[in-house]
MIMI-202101 format. One record per residue: residue in three letters; x, y negated, z of N, C-alpha, C, CB in turn. Coordinates in steps of 0.02 Angstrom, whole numbers, plus 50000, padded with zeros to 5 digits. Glycine has a CB too. Layout:
REM residues N
AlaXYZXYZXYZXYZ ...
END
This chain:
REM residues 264
Met472975328745161472825324345127472605316745159472405327245092 Arg472475315345238472595309645245472945309645231472575306845280 Gln473465307545253474275305845244474405304545182474775311345263 Leu474365306345137474345304345050473765297445054473925312844987 Ile473265298845062473055292045059473195286245071472735291645077 Leu473475287745147473905281545197474775278445141474275287645304 Leu474865283345107475405282345108475355279445018475835288845138 Val475125280244983474765276744923474725269944942474035279544904 Thr474245269944978474015263245004474325258045006473855263245055 Leu474755261145083475625258145074475915256045029476095261845083 Val476065256844963476485256544921476135250944895476645262344884 Phe475525252944868475185246044818475135241244860474385246744782 Ile475275240444931475295235844977476055232744970475095238945047 Leu476615234544982476945233144984477605232044898476925236545039 Ile477215235244873477575233844793476915229244760477755243144735 Pro477305220544751476575217844719476845217744647476235209344749 Pro476215216744593476115217044533476815217044501475665212044514 Ala476845218344453477275217944409477535207844388476865223044346 Asn476705205344361476615197844357476555192844419476015196944320 Ala476405195244483476465191344530477085188644554476205193744570 Gln476965180344525477495173744566477695176444646476945164444577 Ser478245176144653478765177744697478335171544755479715176244661 Pro478175174344824478285165944849478775161644881477905164544889 Thr479245164944862479895162944859480075158844822480235166844850 Asn479855159644746480005157744703479385150944717480065163044645 Glu478685153144718478605144844714478755137844787477725144644693 Lys479055140544847479405136544875480085135044840479445138644934 Arg480235135244783480835131644770480755128144704481435136344771 Thr480175125744690479745124144622479935116444684478675128944592 Ile480015111544670479875105444679479705099944591480585103244729 Lys479275096144653479055087544603479415081644599478445083644628 Val479965078944563480345074044577479985067544522481165076544566 Leu480095061144567479955054844530480345050344539479395052144542 Ser480465047044464480685043344461480305034044445481065046844428 Phe480225032244469479745025644492479935019144502479485026444551 Asn480105013144441480265007544459479715004444467480665004844424 Ile479665001444532478944997644580478994991444565478914997844670 Leu479614987144538479484981244508479534975144580478684982144465 Gly479544978444623479384974744695478874974744700479554968344711 Gly478264980744694477654977144715477374973544676477714973544760 Arg477614968044638477254962544624476624967544545477974954544598 Thr476754968444526476324974444463476264966144391474994979244512 Thr476354971144357476264967144279475954960444281475764971144227 Lys475334959644319475054956344325475184947044381474684961344333 Gln475654949744424476334946044454475564945744491476984938444415 Asp475184948544536475274947544627475474953844633474564945644685 Phe475604955544688475824958744765475304962744790475964953144823 Asn475334972544742474944974344778475304981644793474244973744750 Leu475404983744834475704991544864475324993944841475784994244937 Asp474534995544870474354999144832474145003444780474344998644838 Ala474374997844737474465001244681474955003844657474334998744646 Val475565002944689476085007344680476045013644724476705003744691 Ala475785018244762475455020044810475155025244772475055014944845 Lys474395020944749474325026144718474465029844659473995026144720 Val474815028844613475125034244543475535037144596475645030444459 Val475935036444649476255043444692475745043744707476825044144753 Asn475155044944750474805050344781474215053444739474555047844847 Asp474115048144674473795054844628474365058344564473005051144578 Ile475045059544579475665061344536475545070544605476685053044543 Lys475585066544662475685071944721476465073544710475145079744712 Pro477025069644702477645073244692477835074244764478205069444646 Asp478495077844751478925082144821479195074544842479745089944799 Leu479635070544786480405069344814480135061444750481325077844790 Val480335056044789480275051444717480725046344739479455048044691 Ser481025042544694481395036044679481185032744674481695034644643 Met481215026044721481025020544675481515012944680480215018944695 Gln481325011944626481845005744616481654999244612482185006244560 Glu482064994544625481694987744627481354984944694481154988344577 Val481574989444752481364989344803481544983444858481494995044816 Asp481144980144892481134973144916481454975945002480164968744909 Tyr481474973045035481714973345116481894965245177482544977945107 Leu481294965645183481284960545212481334952945186481664961745248 Val481294955545119481084949445063480554940545079480564954545008 Asn480974936245087480264932145049479984932645015480204928045028 Arg479964934344928479214934544894478994939344897479094933344831 Ser479054946044944478694950844963478494953245034478944954744936 Lys478414946645033478064945545097478224947545167477534948045090 Asn478734945445172479394950245212479234957445230479614946845290 Leu478814960945185478794968445230479344973045199477964973045224 Asp479384978245242479864985045222479684987645170479894990745269 Leu479394988545096479354991545052479174999245071479884990045019 Thr479835002245063480005009745080479325012645128480835010145129 Thr479395008645186479135008045246478295010945210479254999145284 Glu478095003145190477235003745177476985008845117476914995745153 Ile477385008245080477215013345033477465018945059477445012244966 Gly477755021445118477745025945124477135030145179478335025845129 Tyr476805023245219476215026745241475785026845206475975025145290 Arg475805024945174475345024445095475255032445083475875020245014 Thr475835034645064475905042045041475935046045085476435043645005 Lys475875045445135476225048745206476855054545181475505053745260 Met477345049445168477955054745151478435052145192478225055245071 Ala478955051545223479635051045258479825047845190480085058645292 Ser480105041845234480505035245179481105031445225479805027445151 Ile481685029545171482275027145176482355023745131482725030645182 Phe482715017345153482925012945103483595010945099482575007645106 Ala483875010345057484685009245058484915000545022485065016744998 Arg485284996345028485164992845013485764989844954484964990645065 Ala485694986144918486184985744832486374979344869485694985044727 Met486094975744898486304967244901485624963544967486144962544791 Tyr486064957544988485634954245022485414950844976485804951145074 Tyr484364948844934484384941344936483744941044959484544936944869 Asp483634934344956482924929444972482674931145035482254930444918 Gly483094931345094482914930945160483074936345198482294929945167 Gly483164942645142483244950745159483564953845117482664954745164 Glu483434960345103483844966545050483494968145013484104972945074 Tyr483744969144960483434973444875483774980644871483754968544785 Gly483434984644834484054989444816483574996144819484824989444878 Glu483775001844851483395007844815482755010644892484185015744787 Gly482485014444876482185019744905481755026244901481985017644927 Val481655030644929481525037844942481155038344990482055041744955 Leu480745045044945480125046044997480205053144986479285042544980 Ser479705056745022479945063245025479305068645059480665062945071 Arg479045073145045478915077545085479085080845145478895080145061 Tyr479705080845141480125084545181480575080745226480495088445141 Thr480555080345283481265076245329481705074445307481635079045373 Phe482145071045318482935069845291483485074545355483135059045292 Leu483995078345317484255082145354484875075345359484385090445323 Ser485145071745286485635067245306485415061745258486425069845301 Ser485775057445256485835048845209486475050345211485595039545247 Arg486575043945140487115042345144486945034345086487665049245123 Asn487425028645088486995023645039487885024245004486505013645079 Ile488095024444945488745025244896488695016444864488615033144819 Pro489035011144870489015008144834489215005744769489005006744857 Leu489085005944736489385004744664489705000744630489095004744630 Pro490265001744606490624995644582490204992144510491454998244562 Tyr490344984844525490064981544475490134975044438489614981444491 Ile490454971944411490774967044376490304959244381490854970144299 Glu490934954444421490744951344432490284947044438490924951544429 Gly489724941444471489334938544425488624943944411489834937044358 Gln488824949444444488204953344416487764954344479488404961144380 Glu487344960544462487104961644525487414966844572486474963144517 Pro487484967944633487594974444637487094979844657488054974744673 Arg487484988044643486934991444664487244997944682486364991844611 Ala486875002344706486985007344742486505014644714486825004644816 Ala486915018944750486555026544747486555026644820487015033744705 Leu485615028744833485535033044879485445038644877485215031944905 Glu485605044844897485675051644924485585055144993486195052644911 Val484865059944992484815059845061484815069245024484025054645115 Leu484895074245083484865078245089484115083545123485375077245108 Val483665087745088483265087745110483235097145134482835083845066 Glu482775100045157482935107045157482315109445133483175110145226 Leu482305113045089481345114845060480995121945110481335118744944 Pro480755122145077480155125945111480585133445106479255125445063 Ser481015137145045481245142345050481875141445103481365144844984 Gly482025136045127482535137645156483405134445148482435143545142 Asp483205131545082483695132245036483985122745054483305135044945 Thr484475121445064484645115345061484785111044981485225115745105 Ile484605105144963484665100344897484855093044939483795099944841 Ala485145090244874485455085244861484885080644825486085086944822 Phe484665072744841484035070344793484465062344787483015070444841 Ile484735061344723485055052944728484705050044688485845051044706 Gly484365043444720484195038644661484605035344662483655034844656 Thr484595029644587484745023944592484445019244525485465024144602 His485125014644510485035010144448485575005244439484375006244451 Leu485575007244383486255005744360486164996244322486495013144289 Ala486524992444314486404985844288486134986044247486804982244276 His485714980944228485524977044172485524972844137485294976344168 Glu486224969944189486834964244108486994965244053487554962944110 Gly487324972644066487584973444015488184979444016487764967043998 Gln488354986243938488314991343953489114991043992488094995843892 Pro489464988543989490244988644040489984990944103490704980144055 Gly489574986544152489264989744215489074994544225488864988044235 Arg488554999444162488345003044178489015007544190487815004244142 Glu489245007244132489925015044126490635014444182490425014944023 Leu490445007844212490895007344290490325010844336491104997444324 Gln489905011144329489545015444395489325020944370488915012244433 Ala489255019944296489165030444311489715034744307488685034944251 Arg490185030844289490915036244289491075036044389491875030944222 Glu490955029844412490865029444499490275038144527490235018744521 Ile489775036344500489255042144519489475050144477488375039144492 Asn489955049444433490045055644441490635058744489490085057544379 Lys491065053144490491805053544533491405055144595492385045644539 Val490995051744634490605051844706490445060244714489775046444704 Phe489935062144672489715067144688489645072544642489255065744713 Ser490165075744598490515080044602490735085644622490675078744605 Asn490815084444673490955092044741490325091044796491965090944804 Asn489835087344785489255090544818489245097144852488815090944773 Lys489355098844906488935107944932488425109544905488635109545007 Tyr487995106744848487285106844888487055105644831487055101744953 Pro486695112044781486425107244717485815100644707486155112344672 Thr486055097344653485765089344676485545088144626486225083044700 Ile485125082744624484605077944578484895070044578483725077944615 Leu484885070344508484985063344509484365059744475485655061744471 Thr484065053044518483655051944465483685041144461482735056744490 Gly483435039544429483185031944415483135028844385483285028544428 Asp483305022144368483275016544338483825017144280483365010844387 Leu484185018744252484725019344216485035011844149484495026544182 Asn484415010744149484485005544078484875006344034484654999244086 Ala484855012244020485405015243945485035019143924486175019343951 Arg484925020443850484475023443803485065031043786484255016843724 Pro484485035843796484965043543749485545042243717484565047143680 Gly486315043243712486575044543676487085036643679486115047343621 Ser486975034443721487535028243760488065029443784487345024943815 Thr488455026043804489075025043826488885030143908489295015443827 Pro488565024143929488335027844000487955033144018488055024444034 Ile487555033943968487335042543977487415048643969487025043943963 Asn488165046443904488705052743877488965053643932489315051443819 Ile489335047943978489805047744027489585053544072489845040744061 Leu488935052044108488355054644160488425062944124487375049644151 Glu488235064744059488385071844070488515077644024487945073644099 Glu489425073044056489905075044071489845079344140490295069944067 Leu489415077744191489315081944207488485084144239489805081944238 Trp488335080244204487405081244254487075083744178486825070444300 Gln486695086444185485985090044157485395086844144485735094544199 Gly485215082744106484575077644043484015084744061484925076343911 Thr483435079344067482615083944075482465083244006481865080144132 Tyr482675077043979482265074143910482565076743872482215066943888 Asp482145076143794482075079443747482485075943697481435080643733 Lys482895077443686483575072243643483445073543582484465074143654 Glu483055076743538482605074643453482135070843479482155081443400 Asn481745072143543481185065043552481055064243602480525064643524 Pro481665058743639481415056243682480875053543723481585054743676 Glu480705054543775480025053743817480045045643828480015058543900 Phe479855039643803479935034643810479605033543886479725031443752 Thr479845027343914479745025443980479655019543975480195026744025 His479605013043944479705009543968479595000643884480395013144013 Pro479144999743888478934997843938478254999843946479044991943943 Ser478014999744016477415004044036476815003443972477075000944116 Asp476684996743955476054995543922476104996943834475834987443941 Asn476604998543802476855002143761477615003843746476605000043719 Pro477615011543772478505012343785478865014543741478745016643837 Arg479315009043739479815009343663480565012443655479965001543639 Ser480655012143732481245017343718481325020743816482185011543676 Lys481875026443831481945028743867482775027043903481715034143844 Ile482185022943975483165021944013482855024444077483695011344025 Asp482285028344103482095028744142482315040544152481335023844132 Tyr482715041244217483185049744203482805054644277484475048644220 Val482945057644233482715064444339483435070044269480945072344363 Met484225071344318484395073144297484725077844359484565069544253 Tyr485065085244308485445088944401485835092744378484935094244466 Tyr486305096644430487125096744427486975100444494487685088344424 Pro487375107344481487615112744439487245115244392487795117544472 Lys487195113744308486675113544277486585120744277486695109844215 Asn486945127344305486645132544298486025131644360487175138744301 Arg486015129744411485565129144465484915127044472485795126044498 Trp484855124144406483985119644412483565123244340484085107544396 Arg482855122044325482625127444274482345120244270482195135944284 Val482145115644236481665111244219480895118644205482025105544137 Ile480425115744234479595118344223479165113444165479115117544310 Glu479335107244189478685103944168478945096544177477955106044216 Lys478865093044087478905085244134478435078944108479755081844130 Glu478465075644116477675069844104478135063544109476835069844184 Val477855059544071477715051744078477135049444085477905048144028 Ile477285043944166476545045444192476515036344175476375049744295 Cys476025032444150476055023244126475495021744169475855020244029 Asp475505017044217475215014444261475295004044219475675017644346 Thr474985005444164475084995344126475044990144189474184991844058 Tyr474814994044251474744986644320475294987444359473994986844385 Ala475364995144389475824994744433476534992444423475834999944455 Ser476684994744378477464992844366477424990944287478075000144384 Asp477974988044268478064987744202478714992844162478174980344193 His478924999044222479095005744207478575011644209479585007344251 Cys478575014544170478105021244172478625027644215477885024044074 Ala478125027944283478535035244292478675040344300478715036544306 Tyr479475042844287479585049544242479445057244302480605049244205 Leu479245062744267478975067044331478995071844287478225065644374 Val479755076244336479885081244321480015086844392480395079644275 Thr479375092644357479565096744375480215104044397479275096044357 Leu480725102344451481205110744444481115115244477481895111344456 Glu481385120744446481565126644505482195127344504481265134044499 Leu482165126744587483005130944605483175135344591483245132644659 Gln483455138544571484015145344539484445148144590484615142744480 Leu484345155144602484865159844634485685157244621484735167744600 Asp486285155144685486765157044655486745160944627487125157644676 
END
């Protein structure tokens, strides 16, 4: 009898309830944020990295892509903005140059709750006379042991032809990625435009196509230009998404998406 009771007890311990969430699934769920930080200058034209960090700290994402990031630039007090914000948020940080600017460099930044396995900075094609652009990719390992790629980019603001060039290059470079990949950033293009259509030949968007979540400007959002996308389409599931508008920290709203990595 005692052995029977022990056996039944072990069965209840080893077999979780049918509605219990697997700890492994929890480890494959990540919160990713795309945020154009306006160079830390705020909509009041003062310089306040604490305001940018507060947005991130309030959200508590796992991965963040930042656009309009300065590195040792005169207008930004010659600070490394990515490192400064990483310090304020207690996240790993990395910067990638798109161009030299005002005594320093200008480009993309990524923050992560996880250490970086590797990174690469992909220069994107651009039209002569326009600002150079780049795509920053990092590889990280989730608590589940899965490796994923995360990309932050910022497409041309000067016109659609430049964005089309850059969208095609992004598809070309990242279409053979070994790991499930997330693409984020300020794409300066609205849903249904040619650059977005080009990207969506490869990437799955996370926005509502019938009623896109507007992200710009932050004080009265009227257009969707900030995105989170993923590839392959069968490896990710959207759990939740949210637009967070801080009218002081930036002229862009932050776009937050919670994703769950699916088993291959």
